[in-house]
N, C-alpha and C positions, 0 to 999 in steps of 0.2 A: 152092547149092555155088559154094565162092569158086575163082574163075579166074584163072590164071595165066601168063604168054605163056614157055609150057615150046616150047624146043629140042626138038629131036636132031642129032648133029652127028660125025661123026667122029673118031675121038682126034687126028689132023692135023690136023684143020679149029678144034677144040671154041674155039679161040686166038686171036686175031688175030697177028702175028706185032709183035713189039713190046711196048711199056708198053701198059697201058690209060688212060687220064687219065681218073679221076673228082671230081666236086669234094667233097671231104671236110666241108665246114658242106655239106653239103645237108644236108634233112632225113631222107630215107633213105638208108642202106649197100645201095650193091647188089654183093652177095656172087653166086658161080661154086659149085657143089657140086653131083657123084655121088652121086647119094642110088639106094637100093632104089626097085621099087617098093611096095612097100607103105611108105616114110615118104614119098615122093608122095601114097598117098592120104590118110596121114596126114595129110599140110600138105592136101591140099586138104580136104577134111574137117574138117578140126580151124581151120584158121586157121595154125596154126603148126607149126612141128617142133622136139619135144622132143628135146634129146641125152639120148641115156646113156652117163654116164658108166663104167659096167662092158661093152664095146663100145668105148673108147676103144685106141688103141694110149700103151701108158705113158708112151714117150721123148716123147711127144712135149701129153702135160699141160701143162706153162706154158702153151705157144701156143695149145690151144683153152680151157685158165681161161672164157675173158672168154664164153665159150656155156655156161657152166655157171651166171651168174650172171640 
């Protein structure tokens, strides 16, 4: 089974104050997400998290379209 560094945090501690600097030219992109336990289990067992467009908020369809590619 795939192992990932999963951490828990209170909502007030989940994101440090200020912007988080990322190297956009890096080989990998670090994403932060909040998911259900079922989604985490699917990610750990299969190695990928596949989006379900039927669960997406229609108002944000454009912002999240890249995930469906």
